[in-house]
mmCIF file of the N, C-alpha and C atoms, coordinates in Angstrom:
data_MODEL
# 
_entry.id   MODEL 
# 
loop_
_atom_site.group_PDB 
_atom_site.id 
_atom_site.type_symbol 
_atom_site.label_atom_id 
_atom_site.label_alt_id 
_atom_site.label_comp_id 
_atom_site.label_asym_id 
_atom_site.label_entity_id 
_atom_site.label_seq_id 
_atom_site.pdbx_PDB_ins_code 
_atom_site.Cartn_x 
_atom_site.Cartn_y 
_atom_site.Cartn_z 
_atom_site.occupancy 
_atom_site.B_iso_or_equiv 
_atom_site.pdbx_formal_charge 
_atom_site.auth_seq_id 
_atom_site.auth_comp_id 
_atom_site.auth_asym_id 
_atom_site.auth_atom_id 
_atom_site.pdbx_PDB_model_num 
ATOM 1   N N  . MET A 1 1  ? 10.664 23.013 -3.904  1.00 0.00 ? 1  MET A N  1 
ATOM 2   C CA . MET A 1 1  ? 11.795 23.794 -3.504  1.00 0.00 ? 1  MET A CA 1 
ATOM 3   C C  . MET A 1 1  ? 12.092 24.806 -4.609  1.00 0.00 ? 1  MET A C  1 
ATOM 4   N N  . LYS A 1 2  ? 12.300 26.060 -4.224  1.00 0.00 ? 2  LYS A N  1 
ATOM 5   C CA . LYS A 1 2  ? 12.621 27.114 -5.186  1.00 0.00 ? 2  LYS A CA 1 
ATOM 6   C C  . LYS A 1 2  ? 14.128 27.290 -5.286  1.00 0.00 ? 2  LYS A C  1 
ATOM 7   N N  . PHE A 1 3  ? 14.589 27.484 -6.517  1.00 0.00 ? 3  PHE A N  1 
ATOM 8   C CA . PHE A 1 3  ? 16.000 27.752 -6.770  1.00 0.00 ? 3  PHE A CA 1 
ATOM 9   C C  . PHE A 1 3  ? 16.134 29.143 -7.356  1.00 0.00 ? 3  PHE A C  1 
ATOM 10  N N  . SER A 1 4  ? 17.278 29.764 -7.110  1.00 0.00 ? 4  SER A N  1 
ATOM 11  C CA . SER A 1 4  ? 17.549 31.065 -7.718  1.00 0.00 ? 4  SER A CA 1 
ATOM 12  C C  . SER A 1 4  ? 17.678 30.875 -9.229  1.00 0.00 ? 4  SER A C  1 
ATOM 13  N N  . SER A 1 5  ? 17.609 31.976 -9.966  1.00 0.00 ? 5  SER A N  1 
ATOM 14  C CA . SER A 1 5  ? 17.730 31.880 -11.421 1.00 0.00 ? 5  SER A CA 1 
ATOM 15  C C  . SER A 1 5  ? 19.103 31.346 -11.818 1.00 0.00 ? 5  SER A C  1 
ATOM 16  N N  . GLN A 1 6  ? 20.145 31.705 -11.049 1.00 0.00 ? 6  GLN A N  1 
ATOM 17  C CA . GLN A 1 6  ? 21.479 31.187 -11.349 1.00 0.00 ? 6  GLN A CA 1 
ATOM 18  C C  . GLN A 1 6  ? 21.546 29.678 -11.131 1.00 0.00 ? 6  GLN A C  1 
ATOM 19  N N  . ALA A 1 7  ? 20.946 29.205 -10.045 1.00 0.00 ? 7  ALA A N  1 
ATOM 20  C CA . ALA A 1 7  ? 20.948 27.773 -9.748  1.00 0.00 ? 7  ALA A CA 1 
ATOM 21  C C  . ALA A 1 7  ? 20.152 27.021 -10.815 1.00 0.00 ? 7  ALA A C  1 
ATOM 22  N N  . GLN A 1 8  ? 19.031 27.578 -11.241 1.00 0.00 ? 8  GLN A N  1 
ATOM 23  C CA . GLN A 1 8  ? 18.239 26.956 -12.300 1.00 0.00 ? 8  GLN A CA 1 
ATOM 24  C C  . GLN A 1 8  ? 19.049 26.861 -13.590 1.00 0.00 ? 8  GLN A C  1 
ATOM 25  N N  . HIS A 1 9  ? 19.788 27.929 -13.899 1.00 0.00 ? 9  HIS A N  1 
ATOM 26  C CA . HIS A 1 9  ? 20.625 27.930 -15.099 1.00 0.00 ? 9  HIS A CA 1 
ATOM 27  C C  . HIS A 1 9  ? 21.661 26.811 -15.040 1.00 0.00 ? 9  HIS A C  1 
ATOM 28  N N  . VAL A 1 10 ? 22.332 26.665 -13.909 1.00 0.00 ? 10 VAL A N  1 
ATOM 29  C CA . VAL A 1 10 ? 23.351 25.628 -13.752 1.00 0.00 ? 10 VAL A CA 1 
ATOM 30  C C  . VAL A 1 10 ? 22.731 24.240 -13.885 1.00 0.00 ? 10 VAL A C  1 
ATOM 31  N N  . LEU A 1 11 ? 21.599 24.023 -13.243 1.00 0.00 ? 11 LEU A N  1 
ATOM 32  C CA . LEU A 1 11 ? 20.936 22.722 -13.321 1.00 0.00 ? 11 LEU A CA 1 
ATOM 33  C C  . LEU A 1 11 ? 20.510 22.394 -14.746 1.00 0.00 ? 11 LEU A C  1 
ATOM 34  N N  . LEU A 1 12 ? 19.907 23.360 -15.426 1.00 0.00 ? 12 LEU A N  1 
ATOM 35  C CA . LEU A 1 12 ? 19.461 23.120 -16.802 1.00 0.00 ? 12 LEU A CA 1 
ATOM 36  C C  . LEU A 1 12 ? 20.633 22.917 -17.749 1.00 0.00 ? 12 LEU A C  1 
ATOM 37  N N  . ALA A 1 13 ? 21.686 23.699 -17.589 1.00 0.00 ? 13 ALA A N  1 
ATOM 38  C CA . ALA A 1 13 ? 22.867 23.537 -18.441 1.00 0.00 ? 13 ALA A CA 1 
ATOM 39  C C  . ALA A 1 13 ? 23.532 22.184 -18.193 1.00 0.00 ? 13 ALA A C  1 
ATOM 40  N N  . SER A 1 14 ? 23.577 21.753 -16.955 1.00 0.00 ? 14 SER A N  1 
ATOM 41  C CA . SER A 1 14 ? 24.162 20.453 -16.620 1.00 0.00 ? 14 SER A CA 1 
ATOM 42  C C  . SER A 1 14 ? 23.338 19.317 -17.213 1.00 0.00 ? 14 SER A C  1 
ATOM 43  N N  . LYS A 1 15 ? 22.038 19.421 -17.086 1.00 0.00 ? 15 LYS A N  1 
ATOM 44  C CA . LYS A 1 15 ? 21.139 18.411 -17.648 1.00 0.00 ? 15 LYS A CA 1 
ATOM 45  C C  . LYS A 1 15 ? 21.265 18.363 -19.162 1.00 0.00 ? 15 LYS A C  1 
ATOM 46  N N  . SER A 1 16 ? 21.296 19.515 -19.780 1.00 0.00 ? 16 SER A N  1 
ATOM 47  C CA . SER A 1 16 ? 21.431 19.600 -21.228 1.00 0.00 ? 16 SER A CA 1 
ATOM 48  C C  . SER A 1 16 ? 22.746 18.989 -21.695 1.00 0.00 ? 16 SER A C  1 
ATOM 49  N N  . TYR A 1 17 ? 23.825 19.298 -20.980 1.00 0.00 ? 17 TYR A N  1 
ATOM 50  C CA . TYR A 1 17 ? 25.141 18.754 -21.315 1.00 0.00 ? 17 TYR A CA 1 
ATOM 51  C C  . TYR A 1 17 ? 25.123 17.228 -21.238 1.00 0.00 ? 17 TYR A C  1 
ATOM 52  N N  . ALA A 1 18 ? 24.582 16.705 -20.151 1.00 0.00 ? 18 ALA A N  1 
ATOM 53  C CA . ALA A 1 18 ? 24.526 15.254 -19.971 1.00 0.00 ? 18 ALA A CA 1 
ATOM 54  C C  . ALA A 1 18 ? 23.698 14.606 -21.084 1.00 0.00 ? 18 ALA A C  1 
ATOM 55  N N  . GLU A 1 19 ? 22.584 15.205 -21.434 1.00 0.00 ? 19 GLU A N  1 
ATOM 56  C CA . GLU A 1 19 ? 21.733 14.656 -22.495 1.00 0.00 ? 19 GLU A CA 1 
ATOM 57  C C  . GLU A 1 19 ? 22.432 14.698 -23.853 1.00 0.00 ? 19 GLU A C  1 
ATOM 58  N N  . ARG A 1 20 ? 23.108 15.817 -24.163 1.00 0.00 ? 20 ARG A N  1 
ATOM 59  C CA . ARG A 1 20 ? 23.805 15.948 -25.456 1.00 0.00 ? 20 ARG A CA 1 
ATOM 60  C C  . ARG A 1 20 ? 24.890 14.891 -25.630 1.00 0.00 ? 20 ARG A C  1 
ATOM 61  N N  . HIS A 1 21 ? 25.489 14.479 -24.509 1.00 0.00 ? 21 HIS A N  1 
ATOM 62  C CA . HIS A 1 21 ? 26.564 13.501 -24.575 1.00 0.00 ? 21 HIS A CA 1 
ATOM 63  C C  . HIS A 1 21 ? 26.096 12.090 -24.227 1.00 0.00 ? 21 HIS A C  1 
ATOM 64  N N  . HIS A 1 22 ? 24.767 11.909 -24.221 1.00 0.00 ? 22 HIS A N  1 
ATOM 65  C CA . HIS A 1 22 ? 24.146 10.602 -24.004 1.00 0.00 ? 22 HIS A CA 1 
ATOM 66  C C  . HIS A 1 22 ? 24.568 9.958  -22.687 1.00 0.00 ? 22 HIS A C  1 
ATOM 67  N N  . HIS A 1 23 ? 24.731 10.798 -21.665 1.00 0.00 ? 23 HIS A N  1 
ATOM 68  C CA . HIS A 1 23 ? 25.027 10.279 -20.335 1.00 0.00 ? 23 HIS A CA 1 
ATOM 69  C C  . HIS A 1 23 ? 23.707 9.919  -19.668 1.00 0.00 ? 23 HIS A C  1 
ATOM 70  N N  . GLU A 1 24 ? 23.694 8.786  -19.037 1.00 0.00 ? 24 GLU A N  1 
ATOM 71  C CA . GLU A 1 24 ? 22.457 8.265  -18.456 1.00 0.00 ? 24 GLU A CA 1 
ATOM 72  C C  . GLU A 1 24 ? 21.996 9.054  -17.236 1.00 0.00 ? 24 GLU A C  1 
ATOM 73  N N  . PHE A 1 25 ? 22.945 9.590  -16.461 1.00 0.00 ? 25 PHE A N  1 
ATOM 74  C CA . PHE A 1 25 ? 22.618 10.285 -15.223 1.00 0.00 ? 25 PHE A CA 1 
ATOM 75  C C  . PHE A 1 25 ? 23.237 11.673 -15.201 1.00 0.00 ? 25 PHE A C  1 
ATOM 76  N N  . LEU A 1 26 ? 22.613 12.572 -14.486 1.00 0.00 ? 26 LEU A N  1 
ATOM 77  C CA . LEU A 1 26 ? 23.181 13.881 -14.190 1.00 0.00 ? 26 LEU A CA 1 
ATOM 78  C C  . LEU A 1 26 ? 23.957 13.726 -12.887 1.00 0.00 ? 26 LEU A C  1 
ATOM 79  N N  . THR A 1 27 ? 25.247 14.036 -12.920 1.00 0.00 ? 27 THR A N  1 
ATOM 80  C CA . THR A 1 27 ? 26.090 13.806 -11.754 1.00 0.00 ? 27 THR A CA 1 
ATOM 81  C C  . THR A 1 27 ? 26.669 15.118 -11.235 1.00 0.00 ? 27 THR A C  1 
ATOM 82  N N  . ALA A 1 28 ? 27.294 15.024 -10.080 1.00 0.00 ? 28 ALA A N  1 
ATOM 83  C CA . ALA A 1 28 ? 27.980 16.185 -9.503  1.00 0.00 ? 28 ALA A CA 1 
ATOM 84  C C  . ALA A 1 28 ? 29.075 16.675 -10.438 1.00 0.00 ? 28 ALA A C  1 
ATOM 85  N N  . GLU A 1 29 ? 29.676 15.761 -11.190 1.00 0.00 ? 29 GLU A N  1 
ATOM 86  C CA . GLU A 1 29 ? 30.709 16.148 -12.139 1.00 0.00 ? 29 GLU A CA 1 
ATOM 87  C C  . GLU A 1 29 ? 30.151 17.047 -13.238 1.00 0.00 ? 29 GLU A C  1 
ATOM 88  N N  . HIS A 1 30 ? 28.943 16.772 -13.695 1.00 0.00 ? 30 HIS A N  1 
ATOM 89  C CA . HIS A 1 30 ? 28.299 17.633 -14.693 1.00 0.00 ? 30 HIS A CA 1 
ATOM 90  C C  . HIS A 1 30 ? 28.072 19.032 -14.113 1.00 0.00 ? 30 HIS A C  1 
ATOM 91  N N  . LEU A 1 31 ? 27.602 19.075 -12.892 1.00 0.00 ? 31 LEU A N  1 
ATOM 92  C CA . LEU A 1 31 ? 27.394 20.373 -12.233 1.00 0.00 ? 31 LEU A CA 1 
ATOM 93  C C  . LEU A 1 31 ? 28.700 21.133 -12.099 1.00 0.00 ? 31 LEU A C  1 
ATOM 94  N N  . LEU A 1 32 ? 29.742 20.441 -11.662 1.00 0.00 ? 32 LEU A N  1 
ATOM 95  C CA . LEU A 1 32 ? 31.042 21.080 -11.501 1.00 0.00 ? 32 LEU A CA 1 
ATOM 96  C C  . LEU A 1 32 ? 31.575 21.567 -12.844 1.00 0.00 ? 32 LEU A C  1 
ATOM 97  N N  . LEU A 1 33 ? 31.392 20.781 -13.880 1.00 0.00 ? 33 LEU A N  1 
ATOM 98  C CA . LEU A 1 33 ? 31.844 21.175 -15.213 1.00 0.00 ? 33 LEU A CA 1 
ATOM 99  C C  . LEU A 1 33 ? 31.194 22.476 -15.647 1.00 0.00 ? 33 LEU A C  1 
ATOM 100 N N  . VAL A 1 34 ? 29.895 22.588 -15.451 1.00 0.00 ? 34 VAL A N  1 
ATOM 101 C CA . VAL A 1 34 ? 29.182 23.819 -15.813 1.00 0.00 ? 34 VAL A CA 1 
ATOM 102 C C  . VAL A 1 34 ? 29.654 24.976 -14.946 1.00 0.00 ? 34 VAL A C  1 
ATOM 103 N N  . LEU A 1 35 ? 29.790 24.733 -13.656 1.00 0.00 ? 35 LEU A N  1 
ATOM 104 C CA . LEU A 1 35 ? 30.253 25.801 -12.764 1.00 0.00 ? 35 LEU A CA 1 
ATOM 105 C C  . LEU A 1 35 ? 31.653 26.287 -13.142 1.00 0.00 ? 35 LEU A C  1 
ATOM 106 N N  . LEU A 1 36 ? 32.529 25.358 -13.542 1.00 0.00 ? 36 LEU A N  1 
ATOM 107 C CA . LEU A 1 36 ? 33.893 25.742 -13.907 1.00 0.00 ? 36 LEU A CA 1 
ATOM 108 C C  . LEU A 1 36 ? 33.954 26.514 -15.215 1.00 0.00 ? 36 LEU A C  1 
ATOM 109 N N  . SER A 1 37 ? 32.876 26.491 -15.979 1.00 0.00 ? 37 SER A N  1 
ATOM 110 C CA . SER A 1 37 ? 32.853 27.267 -17.222 1.00 0.00 ? 37 SER A CA 1 
ATOM 111 C C  . SER A 1 37 ? 32.578 28.751 -16.948 1.00 0.00 ? 37 SER A C  1 
ATOM 112 N N  . GLU A 1 38 ? 32.228 29.065 -15.712 1.00 0.00 ? 38 GLU A N  1 
ATOM 113 C CA . GLU A 1 38 ? 31.957 30.448 -15.309 1.00 0.00 ? 38 GLU A CA 1 
ATOM 114 C C  . GLU A 1 38 ? 33.207 31.035 -14.659 1.00 0.00 ? 38 GLU A C  1 
ATOM 115 N N  . GLN A 1 39 ? 33.713 32.120 -15.215 1.00 0.00 ? 39 GLN A N  1 
ATOM 116 C CA . GLN A 1 39 ? 34.933 32.727 -14.687 1.00 0.00 ? 39 GLN A CA 1 
ATOM 117 C C  . GLN A 1 39 ? 34.756 33.180 -13.239 1.00 0.00 ? 39 GLN A C  1 
ATOM 118 N N  . LYS A 1 40 ? 33.556 33.639 -12.882 1.00 0.00 ? 40 LYS A N  1 
ATOM 119 C CA . LYS A 1 40 ? 33.311 34.068 -11.501 1.00 0.00 ? 40 LYS A CA 1 
ATOM 120 C C  . LYS A 1 40 ? 33.511 32.911 -10.527 1.00 0.00 ? 40 LYS A C  1 
ATOM 121 N N  . ILE A 1 41 ? 33.096 31.730 -10.927 1.00 0.00 ? 41 ILE A N  1 
ATOM 122 C CA . ILE A 1 41 ? 33.236 30.556 -10.065 1.00 0.00 ? 41 ILE A CA 1 
ATOM 123 C C  . ILE A 1 41 ? 34.703 30.172 -9.947  1.00 0.00 ? 41 ILE A C  1 
ATOM 124 N N  . GLU A 1 42 ? 35.420 30.231 -11.070 1.00 0.00 ? 42 GLU A N  1 
ATOM 125 C CA . GLU A 1 42 ? 36.865 29.950 -11.013 1.00 0.00 ? 42 GLU A CA 1 
ATOM 126 C C  . GLU A 1 42 ? 37.548 30.890 -10.030 1.00 0.00 ? 42 GLU A C  1 
ATOM 127 N N  . PHE A 1 43 ? 37.228 32.178 -10.120 1.00 0.00 ? 43 PHE A N  1 
ATOM 128 C CA . PHE A 1 43 ? 37.826 33.169 -9.228  1.00 0.00 ? 43 PHE A CA 1 
ATOM 129 C C  . PHE A 1 43 ? 37.476 32.863 -7.775  1.00 0.00 ? 43 PHE A C  1 
ATOM 130 N N  . LEU A 1 44 ? 36.227 32.532 -7.520  1.00 0.00 ? 44 LEU A N  1 
ATOM 131 C CA . LEU A 1 44 ? 35.779 32.212 -6.169  1.00 0.00 ? 44 LEU A CA 1 
ATOM 132 C C  . LEU A 1 44 ? 36.534 31.009 -5.610  1.00 0.00 ? 44 LEU A C  1 
ATOM 133 N N  . LEU A 1 45 ? 36.643 29.955 -6.407  1.00 0.00 ? 45 LEU A N  1 
ATOM 134 C CA . LEU A 1 45 ? 37.350 28.760 -5.950  1.00 0.00 ? 45 LEU A CA 1 
ATOM 135 C C  . LEU A 1 45 ? 38.830 29.045 -5.696  1.00 0.00 ? 45 LEU A C  1 
ATOM 136 N N  . GLU A 1 46 ? 39.442 29.819 -6.602  1.00 0.00 ? 46 GLU A N  1 
ATOM 137 C CA . GLU A 1 46 ? 40.855 30.161 -6.421  1.00 0.00 ? 46 GLU A CA 1 
ATOM 138 C C  . GLU A 1 46 ? 41.062 31.030 -5.189  1.00 0.00 ? 46 GLU A C  1 
ATOM 139 N N  . SER A 1 47 ? 40.119 31.930 -4.919  1.00 0.00 ? 47 SER A N  1 
ATOM 140 C CA . SER A 1 47 ? 40.260 32.787 -3.737  1.00 0.00 ? 47 SER A CA 1 
ATOM 141 C C  . SER A 1 47 ? 40.110 31.987 -2.439  1.00 0.00 ? 47 SER A C  1 
ATOM 142 N N  . CYS A 1 48 ? 39.522 30.787 -2.537  1.00 0.00 ? 48 CYS A N  1 
ATOM 143 C CA . CYS A 1 48 ? 39.396 29.903 -1.372  1.00 0.00 ? 48 CYS A CA 1 
ATOM 144 C C  . CYS A 1 48 ? 40.560 28.922 -1.286  1.00 0.00 ? 48 CYS A C  1 
ATOM 145 N N  . GLY A 1 49 ? 41.509 29.072 -2.206  1.00 0.00 ? 49 GLY A N  1 
ATOM 146 C CA . GLY A 1 49 ? 42.692 28.224 -2.166  1.00 0.00 ? 49 GLY A CA 1 
ATOM 147 C C  . GLY A 1 49 ? 42.650 27.004 -3.065  1.00 0.00 ? 49 GLY A C  1 
ATOM 148 N N  . SER A 1 50 ? 41.614 26.864 -3.879  1.00 0.00 ? 50 SER A N  1 
ATOM 149 C CA . SER A 1 50 ? 41.530 25.717 -4.777  1.00 0.00 ? 50 SER A CA 1 
ATOM 150 C C  . SER A 1 50 ? 42.424 25.908 -5.983  1.00 0.00 ? 50 SER A C  1 
ATOM 151 N N  . ASP A 1 51 ? 42.966 24.825 -6.470  1.00 0.00 ? 51 ASP A N  1 
ATOM 152 C CA . ASP A 1 51 ? 43.737 24.829 -7.698  1.00 0.00 ? 51 ASP A CA 1 
ATOM 153 C C  . ASP A 1 51 ? 42.797 24.387 -8.819  1.00 0.00 ? 51 ASP A C  1 
ATOM 154 N N  . VAL A 1 52 ? 42.187 25.358 -9.493  1.00 0.00 ? 52 VAL A N  1 
ATOM 155 C CA . VAL A 1 52 ? 41.159 25.076 -10.496 1.00 0.00 ? 52 VAL A CA 1 
ATOM 156 C C  . VAL A 1 52 ? 41.726 24.239 -11.642 1.00 0.00 ? 52 VAL A C  1 
ATOM 157 N N  . SER A 1 53 ? 42.942 24.518 -12.060 1.00 0.00 ? 53 SER A N  1 
ATOM 158 C CA . SER A 1 53 ? 43.511 23.734 -13.157 1.00 0.00 ? 53 SER A CA 1 
ATOM 159 C C  . SER A 1 53 ? 43.691 22.276 -12.744 1.00 0.00 ? 53 SER A C  1 
ATOM 160 N N  . MET A 1 54 ? 44.023 22.029 -11.482 1.00 0.00 ? 54 MET A N  1 
ATOM 161 C CA . MET A 1 54 ? 44.137 20.661 -10.994 1.00 0.00 ? 54 MET A CA 1 
ATOM 162 C C  . MET A 1 54 ? 42.765 19.972 -11.004 1.00 0.00 ? 54 MET A C  1 
ATOM 163 N N  . VAL A 1 55 ? 41.734 20.703 -10.623 1.00 0.00 ? 55 VAL A N  1 
ATOM 164 C CA . VAL A 1 55 ? 40.381 20.144 -10.634 1.00 0.00 ? 55 VAL A CA 1 
ATOM 165 C C  . VAL A 1 55 ? 39.980 19.801 -12.063 1.00 0.00 ? 55 VAL A C  1 
ATOM 166 N N  . LYS A 1 56 ? 40.233 20.727 -12.999 1.00 0.00 ? 56 LYS A N  1 
ATOM 167 C CA . LYS A 1 56 ? 39.874 20.485 -14.401 1.00 0.00 ? 56 LYS A CA 1 
ATOM 168 C C  . LYS A 1 56 ? 40.649 19.307 -14.982 1.00 0.00 ? 56 LYS A C  1 
ATOM 169 N N  . ASP A 1 57 ? 41.885 19.101 -14.522 1.00 0.00 ? 57 ASP A N  1 
ATOM 170 C CA . ASP A 1 57 ? 42.718 18.018 -15.032 1.00 0.00 ? 57 ASP A CA 1 
ATOM 171 C C  . ASP A 1 57 ? 42.521 16.708 -14.285 1.00 0.00 ? 57 ASP A C  1 
ATOM 172 N N  . SER A 1 58 ? 41.647 16.702 -13.284 1.00 0.00 ? 58 SER A N  1 
ATOM 173 C CA . SER A 1 58 ? 41.464 15.484 -12.497 1.00 0.00 ? 58 SER A CA 1 
ATOM 174 C C  . SER A 1 58 ? 40.937 14.355 -13.378 1.00 0.00 ? 58 SER A C  1 
ATOM 175 N N  . LYS A 1 59 ? 41.295 13.153 -13.016 1.00 0.00 ? 59 LYS A N  1 
ATOM 176 C CA . LYS A 1 59 ? 40.882 11.973 -13.787 1.00 0.00 ? 59 LYS A CA 1 
ATOM 177 C C  . LYS A 1 59 ? 39.361 11.880 -13.874 1.00 0.00 ? 59 LYS A C  1 
ATOM 178 N N  . ILE A 1 60 ? 38.682 12.251 -12.813 1.00 0.00 ? 60 ILE A N  1 
ATOM 179 C CA . ILE A 1 60 ? 37.223 12.156 -12.780 1.00 0.00 ? 60 ILE A CA 1 
ATOM 180 C C  . ILE A 1 60 ? 36.590 13.062 -13.831 1.00 0.00 ? 60 ILE A C  1 
ATOM 181 N N  . LEU A 1 61 ? 37.091 14.303 -13.939 1.00 0.00 ? 61 LEU A N  1 
ATOM 182 C CA . LEU A 1 61 ? 36.499 15.241 -14.886 1.00 0.00 ? 61 LEU A CA 1 
ATOM 183 C C  . LEU A 1 61 ? 37.059 15.126 -16.300 1.00 0.00 ? 61 LEU A C  1 
ATOM 184 N N  . ARG A 1 62 ? 38.207 14.519 -16.436 1.00 0.00 ? 62 ARG A N  1 
ATOM 185 C CA . ARG A 1 62 ? 38.877 14.502 -17.740 1.00 0.00 ? 62 ARG A CA 1 
ATOM 186 C C  . ARG A 1 62 ? 37.984 13.969 -18.851 1.00 0.00 ? 62 ARG A C  1 
ATOM 187 N N  . ASN A 1 63 ? 37.290 12.863 -18.619 1.00 0.00 ? 63 ASN A N  1 
ATOM 188 C CA . ASN A 1 63 ? 36.437 12.286 -19.658 1.00 0.00 ? 63 ASN A CA 1 
ATOM 189 C C  . ASN A 1 63 ? 35.249 13.168 -19.988 1.00 0.00 ? 63 ASN A C  1 
ATOM 190 N N  . ILE A 1 64 ? 34.702 13.824 -19.005 1.00 0.00 ? 64 ILE A N  1 
ATOM 191 C CA . ILE A 1 64 ? 33.566 14.715 -19.242 1.00 0.00 ? 64 ILE A CA 1 
ATOM 192 C C  . ILE A 1 64 ? 34.055 16.031 -19.823 1.00 0.00 ? 64 ILE A C  1 
ATOM 193 N N  . TYR A 1 65 ? 35.133 16.567 -19.272 1.00 0.00 ? 65 TYR A N  1 
ATOM 194 C CA . TYR A 1 65 ? 35.595 17.910 -19.623 1.00 0.00 ? 65 TYR A CA 1 
ATOM 195 C C  . TYR A 1 65 ? 36.131 18.017 -21.039 1.00 0.00 ? 65 TYR A C  1 
ATOM 196 N N  . ARG A 1 66 ? 36.575 16.925 -21.608 1.00 0.00 ? 66 ARG A N  1 
ATOM 197 C CA . ARG A 1 66 ? 37.141 16.998 -22.959 1.00 0.00 ? 66 ARG A CA 1 
ATOM 198 C C  . ARG A 1 66 ? 36.114 17.439 -23.991 1.00 0.00 ? 66 ARG A C  1 
ATOM 199 N N  . HIS A 1 67 ? 34.845 17.378 -23.641 1.00 0.00 ? 67 HIS A N  1 
ATOM 200 C CA . HIS A 1 67 ? 33.774 17.793 -24.545 1.00 0.00 ? 67 HIS A CA 1 
ATOM 201 C C  . HIS A 1 67 ? 33.328 19.228 -24.311 1.00 0.00 ? 67 HIS A C  1 
ATOM 202 N N  . ARG A 1 68 ? 34.059 19.975 -23.560 1.00 0.00 ? 68 ARG A N  1 
ATOM 203 C CA . ARG A 1 68 ? 33.730 21.352 -23.145 1.00 0.00 ? 68 ARG A CA 1 
ATOM 204 C C  . ARG A 1 68 ? 32.349 21.814 -23.573 1.00 0.00 ? 68 ARG A C  1 
ATOM 205 N N  . ILE A 1 69 ? 31.786 22.646 -22.779 1.00 0.00 ? 69 ILE A N  1 
ATOM 206 C CA . ILE A 1 69 ? 30.439 23.164 -22.982 1.00 0.00 ? 69 ILE A CA 1 
ATOM 207 C C  . ILE A 1 69 ? 30.422 24.149 -24.131 1.00 0.00 ? 69 ILE A C  1 
# 
């Protein structure tokens, strides 16, 4: 399966983040964390009605997000 260069970047950055923090698995939370580090993605989510700050503050992401990319 071929991925766009942007998708490859997100996957590699997520994998790298998980490895740097000694996480055993790459999860959707890692992907979301990397995506939320992109201002374009924040804008896109907000334009769809998402509360990005609520997502970043969620209990699920809190433990991962405290180590910011």
